[in-house]
C-alpha positions in Angstrom: -2.1 88.7 -13.6 -5.0 87.3 -11.5 -5.4 83.6 -11.0 -8.2 82.0 -12.9 -10.2 78.9 -11.9 -9.5 75.9 -14.1 -11.8 75.8 -17.1 -14.7 73.3 -16.7 -16.4 72.1 -19.8 -20.1 72.3 -19.4 -22.2 69.3 -20.3 -24.7 70.0 -23.1 -28.3 70.2 -21.9 -30.4 67.4 -23.2 -34.1 67.7 -23.5 -36.3 65.5 -21.3 -37.3 63.2 -24.1 -33.8 62.7 -25.4 -32.3 59.2 -24.9 -30.0 59.0 -21.9 -26.4 58.2 -22.4 -25.4 54.7 -21.3 -24.2 54.6 -17.7 -20.5 54.4 -17.1 -19.3 50.8 -16.7 -17.9 50.3 -13.2 -14.4 48.8 -13.1 -15.0 45.1 -12.4 -11.3 44.6 -11.5 -11.3 45.4 -7.8 -13.4 42.4 -6.7 -11.8 40.0 -9.3 -8.3 41.2 -8.5 -8.9 41.0 -4.7 -10.2 37.5 -5.1 -7.4 36.3 -7.4 -4.7 37.5 -5.1 -6.1 35.7 -2.0 -8.2 32.8 -3.3 -5.4 30.3 -3.0 -5.2 30.8 0.7 -9.0 30.5 1.1 -9.1 27.3 -0.9 -6.2 25.8 1.1 -8.0 26.7 4.4 -11.2 25.2 3.1 -9.5 22.0 2.0 -7.7 21.6 5.4 -11.0 22.1 7.3 -12.9 19.7 5.0 -10.3 17.0 5.7 -10.1 17.6 9.4 -13.9 17.7 9.9 -14.4 14.5 7.9 -11.9 12.7 10.0 -10.0 14.5 12.8 -7.2 16.9 13.4 -4.9 13.9 13.3 -5.5 13.7 9.6 -3.4 16.9 9.2 0.4 17.0 9.2 2.3 19.2 11.6 3.0 21.7 8.8 -0.7 21.9 8.0 -1.7 22.3 11.6 0.8 25.2 12.0 -0.6 26.8 8.8 -4.2 26.8 10.0 -3.9 29.9 12.4 -2.1 31.9 9.7 -4.7 31.0 7.0 -7.5 31.8 9.5 -6.0 35.3 10.3 -5.5 36.0 6.6 -9.1 35.1 5.8 -10.5 37.3 8.7 -8.3 40.1 7.4 -9.7 39.6 3.9 -13.2 39.6 5.2 -12.6 42.9 7.0 -11.3 44.4 3.8 -14.2 43.0 1.8 -16.8 44.5 4.2 -15.0 47.9 4.3 -14.8 48.2 0.5 -18.3 46.8 -0.1 -17.3 44.1 -2.4 -19.9 41.7 -3.8 -22.3 40.1 -1.3 -21.5 36.5 -2.4 -17.8 36.9 -1.6 -18.5 38.4 1.8 -20.9 35.5 2.7 -18.3 33.0 1.6 -15.6 34.6 3.7 -17.9 34.8 6.7 -18.8 31.1 6.5 -15.2 30.1 6.1 -14.0 32.3 9.0 -16.7 30.9 11.3 -15.7 27.3 10.4 -12.1 28.0 11.0 -12.8 29.8 14.3 -14.8 26.9 15.8 -12.2 24.4 14.6 -9.3 26.4 16.2 -10.9 27.7 19.3 -14.2 25.8 19.8 -14.8 22.8 22.1 -14.0 19.7 20.2 -14.4 16.1 21.1 -17.3 13.9 22.0 -19.6 14.8 24.8 -18.7 11.7 26.9 -15.0 12.6 27.3 -15.9 16.2 28.0 -18.3 15.2 30.7 -15.8 12.8 32.3 -13.2 15.6 32.3 -15.7 18.0 33.9 -16.6 15.6 36.7 -13.1 14.3 37.2 -11.3 17.6 37.2 -13.0 20.8 36.2 -15.8 20.9 38.8 -13.8 19.7 41.9 -10.9 21.9 41.0 -13.1 25.0 40.6 -14.8 24.3 44.0 -11.4 23.8 45.7 -10.3 27.1 44.3 -13.2 28.8 46.0 -12.5 27.4 49.5 -12.2 30.8 51.1 -15.4 32.0 49.6 -17.1 28.7 50.6 -16.0 29.2 54.2 -17.3 32.7 54.2 -20.7 31.5 52.7 -20.9 28.8 55.3 -20.3 31.2 58.2 -23.0 33.4 56.9 -25.4 30.4 56.8 -24.5 29.5 60.4 -24.8 33.0 61.6 -28.3 33.3 60.0 -29.4 30.0 61.5 -28.3 31.1 65.0 -30.0 34.4 64.6 -33.2 32.8 63.4 -33.2 30.4 66.3 -32.6 33.1 68.9 -35.2 35.4 67.4 -38.0 32.8 67.5 -37.0 31.7 71.0 -37.3 35.2 72.2 -40.6 35.9 70.4 -42.5 33.2 68.6 -44.1 35.9 66.4 -40.9 35.9 64.4 -41.6 32.5 63.1 -44.1 33.4 60.4 -42.0 36.4 59.4 -39.0 34.2 58.8 -40.6 31.1 57.5 -43.1 32.7 55.2 -44.6 30.3 52.6 -42.2 27.6 53.7 -44.3 27.1 56.9 -47.0 25.2 55.0 -49.4 25.1 57.9 -46.7 24.7 60.6 -47.0 27.5 63.1 -46.2 28.0 66.8 -49.9 27.2 67.4 -49.5 23.7 65.8 -49.7 20.8 68.2 -46.7 18.5 68.8 -48.6 15.7 67.0 -49.1 17.8 64.0 -45.5 18.8 63.8 -44.4 15.2 64.3 -46.8 13.9 61.5 -44.9 16.1 59.0 -41.7 14.2 59.8 -43.0 10.7 59.7 -46.0 10.5 57.3 -44.9 8.5 54.3 -46.5 7.9 50.9 -45.7 7.9 47.2 -48.6 10.0 45.9 -47.4 13.0 44.1 -43.7 12.5 45.0 -42.6 13.1 41.4 -44.4 16.5 41.4 -42.9 17.4 44.8 -39.4 16.6 43.6 -39.8 18.8 40.5 -41.1 21.7 42.6 -38.3 21.4 45.1 -35.7 21.3 42.4 -37.1 24.4 40.7 -37.3 26.3 44.0 -33.8 25.4 45.2 -32.3 26.1 41.8 -33.9 29.5 41.8 -32.4 30.4 45.1 -29.0 29.1 44.1 -29.0 30.9 40.8 -30.0 34.1 42.4 -27.1 33.8 44.9 -24.8 33.5 41.9 -26.3 35.9 39.5 -26.5 38.8 42.0 -22.9 38.4 43.0 -21.7 41.2 40.7 -23.4 43.7 43.0 -20.4 43.4 45.3 -21.8 40.1 46.6 -24.2 41.9 49.0 -27.4 40.3 47.6 -25.7 36.9 47.6 -24.8 37.3 51.3 -28.4 38.5 52.1 -29.9 35.4 50.4 -27.6 33.1 52.4 -28.5 34.8 55.6 -32.2 34.5 54.8 -31.9 30.8 54.2 -30.1 30.5 57.6 -32.8 32.6 59.3 -35.5 30.3 57.9 -33.6 27.2 59.0 -33.1 28.6 62.5 -36.8 29.4 62.8 -37.8 25.8 62.1 -35.2 24.4 64.4 -36.5 26.5 67.3 -40.1 25.7 66.6 -39.4 21.9 66.7 -36.9 22.2 69.6 -39.7 23.9 71.6 -41.6 20.6 71.3 -38.7 18.3 71.9 -38.4 17.4 68.2 -35.1 19.0 67.3 -33.2 15.8 66.8 -36.1 14.3 64.7 -36.2 17.5 62.5 -32.4 17.4 62.1 -32.6 13.8 60.8 -35.5 14.6 58.6 -33.6 17.5 57.1 -30.2 15.7 56.8 -31.5 13.3 54.1 -31.5 16.0 51.5 -30.2 19.0 53.5 -26.5 18.1 53.5 -26.6 18.1 49.7 -29.0 21.0 49.2 -27.4 23.4 51.7 -24.0 22.5 50.4 -25.1 23.4 46.9 -26.6 26.7 48.1 -23.4 27.5 50.1 -21.3 26.8 46.9 -23.7 29.1 44.9 -23.2 31.8 47.5 -19.4 31.3 47.2 -19.6 31.7 43.5 -21.5 34.9 43.9 -19.1 36.2 46.5 -16.2 35.4 44.2 -17.6 37.6 41.4 -18.4 40.3 43.9 -14.9 40.3 45.3 -13.5 40.5 41.7 -15.6 43.6 41.1 -14.6 45.3 44.3 -10.9 44.2 44.3 -9.8 43.4 40.8 -6.1 43.4 41.8 -3.6 43.4 39.0 -6.4 42.8 36.4 -8.8 45.3 35.1 -12.3 45.2 36.6 -13.7 43.7 33.4 -11.0 41.1 33.1 -11.3 40.2 36.8 -15.0 39.6 36.4 -14.4 37.5 33.3 -11.9 35.3 35.1 -14.1 35.0 38.2 -17.1 34.3 36.0 -15.4 31.3 34.3 -14.5 29.7 37.6 -17.8 30.5 39.2 -19.7 29.3 36.2 -18.0 25.9 36.4 -19.0 25.7 40.0 -22.6 26.6 39.2 -22.9 24.0 36.5 -22.1 21.4 39.1 -24.4 23.0 41.7 -27.4 22.3 39.4 -26.4 18.6 39.5 -26.3 18.8 43.3 -29.7 20.4 43.4 -31.1 17.7 41.2 -29.7 15.0 43.5 -31.1 16.9 46.5 -34.6 17.1 44.9 -34.6 13.3 44.4 -33.6 12.7 48.0 -36.1 15.2 49.3 -39.0 14.1 47.0 -38.5 10.4 47.3 -36.0 9.1 49.9 -37.0 11.5 52.7 -40.7 10.6 52.3 -40.1 6.9 52.1 -37.5 6.5 54.9 -39.0 7.2 58.3 -36.4 5.8 60.7 -34.3 8.5 62.3 -31.0 6.7 62.4 -31.3 5.7 58.8 -32.0 9.3 57.8 -28.9 10.4 59.7 -26.9 7.7 57.9 -28.1 8.8 54.5 -27.5 12.5 55.1 -24.1 11.9 56.8 -22.9 9.6 54.0 -23.9 12.2 51.3 -22.0 14.9 53.2 -18.9 12.7 53.4 -19.1 11.9 49.8 -19.3 15.5 48.7 -16.4 16.5 51.0 -14.2 13.7 49.7 -15.1 14.5 46.1 -14.4 18.2 46.4 -11.5 18.4 48.8 -9.9 14.9 48.4 -7.7 13.8 45.5 -10.2 14.6 42.8 -10.1 18.2 43.5 -6.3 18.3 43.3 -6.0 16.2 40.2 -4.7 17.9 37.1 -5.6 17.0 33.5 
């Protein structure tokens, strides 16, 4: 006997003007049942967060602190289910808000800004710089090599000066007289110094951030930027040395240069660190290696911005107001010693 398809009762045809049958009532139980089974955990998590946020985590007992991660994971799991099954929007919004609060309480940065800043300057920044000592040395060698190359190129052919100095020349050329070059070093005044300091900070910060940001390209652009800074420095040194003003220029530069060039060297080191992690991730995946290097380099760069701000103040104010060579050397040398002691002395090795 042949198999027959199951009988399907046909719905009667209704005319167009006939009243429609009332829609089937959707089962209201899934959302209500889902909420009833889990609402106790949500309420408990909300109550613990309210109490901790009003006062502090110390207001919770050890048992309550241990319960927080479990309640948070349960809430996130419930949120995932609610989104997947398209439960009511109000419930999803509530779970999203509760999960966000719990996440920032458990994993976010807590505490007042003052203690956080003290910890950054006392430990985080010097420790990160100390951890990049190899990259810092490589960045410094690149700067020295660029300076030497710029010096030799201009000595061999003065036409290289404008190519290497570019807009930084600001009227200083191989055709400038000795008096004109000397006037730049010793003219003092206060007019427009605030604007000059702001411009210098912006320019130096741009160079440093480019050294850091382009590090992921195997550190090649970072190395090129460091070399270019060295080439420019070497070109100026040769120009002034040809007029017997090398010592005076060095003193003029040292006021801010020991801080500014140190900051740019550190920015280059941060870029090299990221580039090295991309090229040679080691036991980590390339993505994880970049993330780890990025955290350390990012800490260094946060401090580099502080150094550039200090350099801009020294360049825009102190350098223009102090016109005695030995005093300029004293200021620049003191700043260099302070930075070296801060990064590579006890502060850099201190643990929290």
